C-alpha distance (Angstrom), angle and dihedral (degrees) to the residues before:
residue distance angle dihedral
M1 . . .
G2 3.82 . .
L3 3.75 129.8 .
V4 3.78 117.6 -85.9
P5 3.83 109.8 -122.7
G6 3.80 112.9 -109.7
R7 3.81 93.6 16.4
S8 3.79 99.3 92.2
G9 3.79 119.9 111.9
W10 3.79 90.6 -97.6
G11 3.79 93.7 52.1
D12 3.79 92.2 48.1
I13 3.82 93.3 51.4
R14 3.81 91.7 48.3
E15 3.82 91.5 47.3
Q16 3.79 91.0 48.2
F17 3.80 90.6 48.7
M18 3.81 90.1 53.5
T19 3.81 89.1 49.4
L20 3.81 88.0 52.1
H21 3.78 88.3 51.9
V22 3.82 91.6 54.2
M23 3.82 90.7 46.8
A24 3.82 92.1 50.7
E25 3.81 91.5 48.8
N26 3.81 89.6 50.0
I27 3.81 89.9 52.8
K28 3.81 90.9 48.4
T29 3.82 90.5 51.7
H30 3.83 90.9 48.9
E31 3.82 90.9 50.7
Q32 3.81 91.9 49.8
F33 3.80 91.5 48.1
L34 3.81 90.2 49.5
Q35 3.82 90.6 52.3
M36 3.79 90.8 48.2
I37 3.81 91.0 53.1
E38 3.81 90.3 48.2
H39 3.80 91.8 57.6
E40 3.81 99.2 38.3
D41 3.82 109.5 108.4
I42 3.81 96.1 -171.6
I43 3.83 93.6 67.8
P44 3.83 112.3 88.5
D45 3.82 114.3 -113.6
M46 3.81 95.8 -114.2
A47 3.82 93.1 48.9
R48 3.81 90.5 46.2
R49 3.82 92.4 50.6
L50 3.83 94.0 47.3
T51 3.79 92.2 45.9
K52 3.81 92.2 48.9
E53 3.81 91.4 49.6
A54 3.81 93.1 50.4
L55 3.81 93.8 44.9
S56 3.81 92.6 44.8
E57 3.81 92.0 54.1
D58 3.80 90.6 48.0
L59 3.81 90.7 47.6
I60 3.81 92.8 51.9
S61 3.80 89.8 48.9
N62 3.81 91.1 50.6
K63 3.82 91.3 49.5
R64 3.80 90.9 51.8
V65 3.80 90.5 51.6
L66 3.81 91.0 48.4
L67 3.81 91.0 49.8
D68 3.81 91.7 49.3
F69 3.79 89.8 47.9
I70 3.84 91.3 52.8
Y71 3.80 91.9 51.4
N72 3.81 90.0 45.7
I73 3.81 92.2 54.3
L74 3.81 91.7 47.0
S75 3.79 91.9 50.0
R76 3.82 90.7 53.6
T77 3.79 96.6 50.9
D78 3.78 122.0 100.9
E79 3.81 138.0 165.7
N80 3.83 90.0 -71.5
S81 3.82 94.0 53.8
P82 3.78 122.6 94.5
P83 3.81 111.1 -94.8
I84 3.80 117.7 -91.1
D85 3.80 116.1 -163.6
I86 3.79 134.7 -175.5
E87 3.79 122.1 -143.2
F88 3.79 125.1 -166.6
F89 3.79 128.3 -163.1
F90 3.81 110.3 -159.1
I91 3.80 127.7 -170.1
I92 3.79 119.9 -162.8
I93 3.81 120.9 -179.5
G94 3.77 117.6 -174.2
K95 3.79 112.8 -50.4
E96 3.79 96.4 -54.4
F97 3.81 106.1 61.5
F98 3.80 128.1 57.6
Q99 3.79 121.5 158.8
V100 3.76 139.9 164.3
D101 3.79 95.4 -131.0
R102 3.80 96.3 -174.0
C103 3.76 138.7 -1.8
V104 3.79 120.2 -161.9
L105 3.79 129.0 -171.5
W106 3.81 113.6 -152.5
L107 3.79 129.0 -158.4
E108 3.77 105.6 -175.5
H109 3.84 101.2 -55.1
K110 3.80 97.4 -21.3
E111 3.78 115.9 101.5
L112 3.77 130.4 -155.3
N113 3.80 119.6 -166.5
I114 3.78 106.4 -141.1
P115 3.83 113.9 -138.5
F116 3.81 109.7 -93.8
E117 3.82 97.8 -113.3
I118 3.81 92.6 52.1
G119 3.81 94.0 42.5
E120 3.78 91.3 50.6
K121 3.81 91.1 50.6
F122 3.82 90.3 49.6
G123 3.81 93.7 48.4
K124 3.78 97.2 43.9
G125 3.79 90.7 42.9
I126 3.80 90.5 56.9
V127 3.82 101.2 41.3
G128 3.81 100.4 23.3
E129 3.77 128.7 -122.4
E130 3.80 99.2 -95.0
M131 3.80 104.3 126.0
A132 3.81 97.1 -169.5
D133 3.82 93.1 68.5
A134 3.80 101.3 21.1
V135 3.82 96.0 127.5
K136 3.80 91.1 47.7
N137 3.83 91.9 46.5
I138 3.80 91.9 51.0
T139 3.81 91.1 48.7
V140 3.82 92.6 48.5
V141 3.82 92.3 48.7
Y142 3.79 91.1 47.5
K143 3.82 94.0 49.4
E144 3.81 91.2 47.9
Y145 3.81 93.2 53.0
E146 3.79 93.6 39.1
A147 3.83 89.2 57.0
K148 3.81 91.0 46.1
F149 3.81 94.1 50.5
D150 3.81 91.4 42.0
K151 3.81 88.4 60.9
E152 3.82 95.1 41.1
N153 3.80 94.6 46.6
F154 3.82 96.7 40.2
G155 3.80 95.9 -115.5
D156 3.82 97.4 -40.5
L157 3.81 103.1 132.3
N158 3.80 97.9 162.7
R159 3.80 90.2 121.9
C160 3.81 96.9 51.8
S161 3.79 122.4 78.9
L162 3.78 138.5 152.7
V163 3.80 123.6 -170.4
I164 3.81 119.8 -177.8
F165 3.80 123.7 -173.1
E166 3.77 119.6 -173.6
E167 3.78 117.1 -158.2
I168 3.80 114.2 -158.5
Y169 3.79 103.3 -180.0
P170 3.03 137.4 82.3
R171 3.80 86.3 5.4
S172 3.76 134.9 -10.3
S173 3.79 108.3 -93.1
W174 3.78 140.1 152.3
H175 3.80 130.6 -142.8
I176 3.78 111.5 -165.0
R177 3.79 131.3 -177.0
M178 3.79 117.9 -169.3
R179 3.80 125.0 -179.8
L180 3.79 125.2 -174.9
P181 3.81 137.8 151.7
A182 3.81 107.4 -70.5
Q183 3.79 93.0 -125.0
I184 3.84 86.3 86.5
L185 3.82 86.3 78.5
N186 3.81 88.4 71.0
D187 3.83 88.3 64.7
Y188 3.83 92.0 56.6
P189 3.80 109.8 39.7
V190 3.81 114.9 -168.1
S191 3.78 132.4 -173.5
I192 3.79 138.8 -161.1
């Protein structure tokens, strides 16, 4: 019996990634619609409140499914699968503001912007939420995983990168971009 075209491990991962993309876009549309309802003055208060409650519950459910789907894809990948990476964009301002600005999942050259709430949970789960040493924590986490993947991939670090920009004026701030293989998410499970 021969292989069915499109049903190899590679095809399945790519198909699942595209499904993730559709799910993330659906969540983005729901969030935009929810914001639109929030700011629409024509809708009566009671109708607005009931609509927001129903949409919010549906949105949370969709985010849980997306999160489960991400972990499912990561659990099915192996050395023969196409590489899936995770990239975080952190913003740190002074000692009072630390945010995961963006979180992007990469499959080869295709990117998937993870919904903000999930991306923030991923980022803060990996580097912690301590603002006083956020830059140091990010650097330590990066070096730890870089060393791990250096050993596992026999010196091929093409998938690991860390870029840190320090802004001095008008206020001390940091803009950090960290990219690592997405399998690190399995070490820091999050939930919604």
